[in-house]
Each structure stands twice: as C-alpha cells, then as structure tokens.
C-alpha positions, 0 to 999 in steps of 0.5 A, a space after each residue: 133076304 137075298 143079296 144083290 151083286 151091288 151089295 156083295 161088292 159093297 160088303 167086299 169093299 168094306 171088308 177090303 176084300 178083292 173078289 173076282 167079278 165072276 164069283 160075285 153071283 156065288 158069293 151072293 147066293 152063299 151069303 143069302 143062304 147064310 142070312 136065311 139060316 140066321 132068320 130061321 134061327 131067329 124065328 125059333 121060340 126060345 122062351 123058357 130055355 135056359 142058356 148053356 155055358 157048354 152044349 154038353 153040360 160037361 163038368 171040368 175035372 179038377 185035381 185035389 188042391 194039395 202041395 206036391 213039391 217041397 219048398 226049395 226056395 232057399 236052395 234055389 236062392 243060394 245060387 242067386 247073386 242077390 236076394 232079400 227077404 226071399 226075393 231075387 234082386 235084379 238091376 234096375 232096367 227102367 228109369 
C-alpha cells in the first residue's frame, strides 16, 4: 500500500505534527515501507502456532519466600507519638 503526499499530510494533521513539505516524499516512502511490512506479516500462516508471553520462554527466577528479618514493630512504634493496636495514629487530613 503506497501512501500519497495528501495522505501523509492528513496523517500529520491528525497527529498534530508539523512536517516540512520537502520531507513529505521521504515520509510517504517510509510509511509505505512500514505498511508493506505489516501486510507481509499478515500474510504469514500462523495456524497451530501457540502464542508466547516471551519470545525466549524465559522463566523468572524467584527467591524462596521465607522471613529474613525479625519483627521489630514494637521497637519502631515505641518512638511514635500515637499508636493503637499496632497501627500508627496520624492527624486527620481530609474532612
């Protein structure tokens, strides 16, 4: 699909882009090449091909889910001005 200069100007207008009139033929050629490549991709038979979440089928390495720090909530809350039932109390901000 080859784009004409008028189509490139319309696309630029819709995208609110300022294009130098001398560059319009280059934009038309580049956009036409991109659309031709998309058409080529659309023509590929993908029946029976499973979709991939990642092209390399990589597996995320996870660390063991174990507690690594001691519970120091009471120590931290001992410095707080107001606490209740293990929660920090703060002044009301929104009425």
